[in-house]
C-alpha positions, 0 to 999 in steps of 0.5 A: 803179169809176173810168172808164177813158179811151178813149185807153188802149185804142187804145195797147194795141191798137196795141202788140199789132198792132205785136208781131204784125206784127214776128212776121210779119216775122221769120217771113218773113225766116227762111223766105225762100229764096236766090233765083237773082237773089242770086248776087252775094251768094255769097262762096265755092262749096264744092261743085258736085255732079255733074249727076243725070239726072231721070226723067220721073216727077219731073214736071219739064220739065228733064233734069238737076239740080245741087246747089250749096253755097256761103257767103253774105255772112254766112258761112252755108252755103247750098245750092241745087238747080238744074234745067237742060236742056230735056226733049226738046231735044238739046244738044251732048253729044247731037248734037256739031254745032258749028253747033247749039252756036253757035246755042244759046249765042247764045240763052242769057242769064244765063250769068254767074249760077251759080244760073241753069239757063242757066249749067249748060246752057252749061258742062255741056251745050254746052261739051265733047262729054262731060258728064264733061269739061265737069263737070271743066272747070266745077269747076276754073274755078268753084273758082278764081273763087270761092276 
């Protein structure tokens, strides 16, 4: 029986390890979600759903949620569910006070990011006195920007 060199075994092990790592990396790429910091990659917004009021049984500290559908840089349609509005806090659509509205708007950050909850808090809860009017105004504006 011929003697095998030891150098052949490590090469095989390295190749199999590389194949395993490549498999893991490809699985990670497939399972990565579209994060809210990736809003620059949006090319076109195809749909913004009407805000749905969340119930207390959904174990969430938010009041509303919106489903948004959009196209990314590769032309693939993606969807994102964004929850917004702190539970227990009154917004402009609840109280109608202009001074509170201005203070709330001054505290909000990332209002240019359409994947962030503060975007919807600003444009839906603190824009107009009625959520229906705010939604209509938001969709008109967003569809013009992302067409």
